[in-house]
N, C-alpha and C positions, 0 to 999 in steps of 0.2 A: 503493499499500499504506499503510494507517495507521502501521506503524512507521516508514517512510521519511518521512513528512509530519511526524511528532513529532520524529524525529531533526533534520529540516531546521529546524523552528521552533525547537527547542532551540538549534541551531548559529547562529542569527541572534544570541545573545548572546555575546560574545567572552568573558566571564567564566565562561561555562559548559565544563566539561569533559565530553565525551560518554562518557568511560570512568567516570563516576560515575552514569550511567543506564543502566537494562535495560528495553528496550523489546521485547525478544523475544517476549513474549506478545502482542504486536499483529500481530506477522508474519501475513500471510496474509488479513487484513481489508481487503476493497476499499473505496475511498472515491472517489465520482464526481467530487468536486470540493469546494471552497469557495471563499468570496471572502475573500482575504486583505487585509481593511480594519482589522483591529484589532491588538493586540499579539500577540506570540506566546503570552503566557501566557493571554490571552483566547481565543485561538484553540484552544489545548489544551484548555481548560475547555469550550468549544463541542464539540470532538470527543470528550471524555470523556462529555459528556451525550448525545451522538447514537450513541455506539458502546460505551456502558456499561462503562467502565473506570474504575478507581480508581488514584489516585498514591499508592504506599505509601512512607514516609519511612524507608527502610531503607539499607543501605550494601551495594551501590549502590542509589539510589533505582528503584524498580521501578513500571513500568505495568502493571497487571494487570485482564484482562478480569473482569467480574462473571460470576456464575452457574457457576463452574467448581466443583470437588471441594472438600468440606468439608475443613478442616486437620485434625480431630480431633474428640473428644467430651469433654465437661466433664461429669462427674457431679455431681449437687447436692451432695454431701459436699465438693467441692472449691471451691464458692462462698462468697462471704462473708468472704474473708481480709480482716484489718484491721491497722493499726499497733499493736503492743501488745496487741491484744485483737481477738476475731472482729467482724466487721461483719455488716450484714445480708446473707444469703444470698438466691440467686435464688428468689423465691416467684410468678413468673409475669411476664406483660408488662403494663406499663401502656400505657393507650391514650388519645391526645389526644382533644380535644373534636371530633366528626366534624363539627359545624357550621362548624369554621374550615379544613376541607380542601375545596379545589374540587370540585365535583361532576363539571365538565367541564374538561378542560384543551385549549387550543388552540395549534396550532403553524404559524407563518408560517416559509416556507423557500423557497429557490430552486427553483422547478420544471423540470427538465431537459426536460420534455415540451413546456414552453411558453416556449421561448426565455430560460430563467432568470428569468422574471417570477415576482414573490412568489404563492406558493400557499399555501393554508390547509387543514389538515385538524384535526379535533377528536377527542378520545376522552372517552368517556362511562362513568362507572363504574355507571349506571342506578340513580341516586338522586337526589331532589330535595334532600337536605341538603346544607349547605354553600353557599358562593358559586356563583353560576350558572356562571361561566367565568373561567377565568384564562389569558391568552395569553401565550406566549413566543415568542421570535423566534431563529432560527439563520441563521448564514451557510454551513451545510453543505448541499451540493446533493443533493437526493432525487429519486426519482420518487414520485408520489402514494401507492402502497402502502405504501412505506418510511416516507413522513412520517406517515401514518395509523398505522403500527405504533409510531412514537416517540410520538405524540400518546396513544395508548392506554397505553403504558408509563408516561409521565409521570402518567398519571391513577390507574393501579393501584399504582405503585411509592410515590406519596405516602400513598396509603391504608395500605399495609404498612409503611412507614416510620415511620407515627405510632404503632406498637407497638414501645414501647422498653424498656430495662431498664439497670440499672447496678450492678455489685458487683465486688467485688475478688477477684484471683486470686493465688497465691503465685509465687515463682520457679519452681515445677514447670513452668510456662506461659510461660517465657522466650522460647519461640520465637513466641509470638503476636504478631502485628503488625496495626495498623489496616489494614482493607480484607480481612482474613481473614475468612472464616465458619467457624463452628464449631457443632456439634450440642450444645446444653445442656438439661439436664435439670431441671425445678425441684422444688420440695417435694412436689407432687402426681403426681410421677413422668410428667409430661408433658414432651416433648422438642419443641425448636424448633431451627429452623436460623437462627443470629443472625449479623449482620455486625458487626465491631468498627468503631466510627466514630472514637472517640477514646480515648487511653491516656495515662494519667500514672502516673509510678512514685515511690515514696518508701519508704525503710526494707523493701525486699524485698516489698512489696505492688504489685500493677499493678491499678489502678483503671480499670475500662473501661466507658464507655458503648457500649450494642449498639442494634440496630434489627433487626426481623424481616426476614430475608432471603427474599423470596418469588420464587425465580427463574423461575416461571410469568409473571410480570409482565415480564418482559424480551422484548417482542414484537418481531420483527423487521419484519413487514409486516402490514398490516390490508386489508380489502376497501373499496375505494372507486373513484370513476370514473376512468377513464385516457383519457377522451375529450378529448385536448387535440391541437391541430393546430399544429405551429410554422409562424411566418410567416416565418421566417428559413432559407433554404438556404444552407449553406456549401459 
C-alpha cells in the first residue's frame, strides 16, 4: 500500500515524528514494488511522480492525491489583492513557449513482466514542436501498460502545466494551501481549474503561483505490448 511505503520511508529518519504527517489520502493505492536504492526523500519523490500526489506543507504535513475535488471557487472580483493597494487581477493564463516543451516523454522502469529488466515506454502529444524526446527513469516497478500511462501523463501534464498565472488573494482565502485545486474566473468570465504551486504571505495578502490543472492528463494505463516472457521461475 502506498501509504505504508511512504510511512516506512519517513520512519527511516529518526528525527521525523510520524504524527506530524498525514498519509491517509494514499491508503488503498497499490504499489507493485520499487528498488530501494536511493534516499527516502528521493524514493518519496519518485513515488509522488509515479502515483500523482503532492506534499502539502500544512500542519500536519499532508500527502494528497492529485485529481480530487476542487476546494472551492474564486470569482474574478476577489483576485488581485495587494499590499496597501490593488495588484494585477486574474486576466487569463500565460503560456510558455511550446518549442521548449518536449513533444515526447520516455520512461525507463523495472518491468515486472521481464524479470525486472529495464523497460521503456513513451508518451507522445502528437506534435512535432519542441525537443523530440526527453527521457526520465524511475525505480518504481510497473507492468508495461502502467508505465505507458505514466509516460503519457508526463507528456500531457507538462503541456498543461505550462499554462500559468499569478495573483494575490486576501485572508478571505486563508484555508487555501499549496497543492489545492480551485475553480478561478478571469476578467472575460472564463473559468479554469487551477492548482496552487507556491504561496507567499505578507501583510494580509497571499501571493499565489498557479498552473492549469488538467485532471484528464493523469492517465493510469496506456495501450502497449505485453508480449514479455520471464526467464526466471521462482
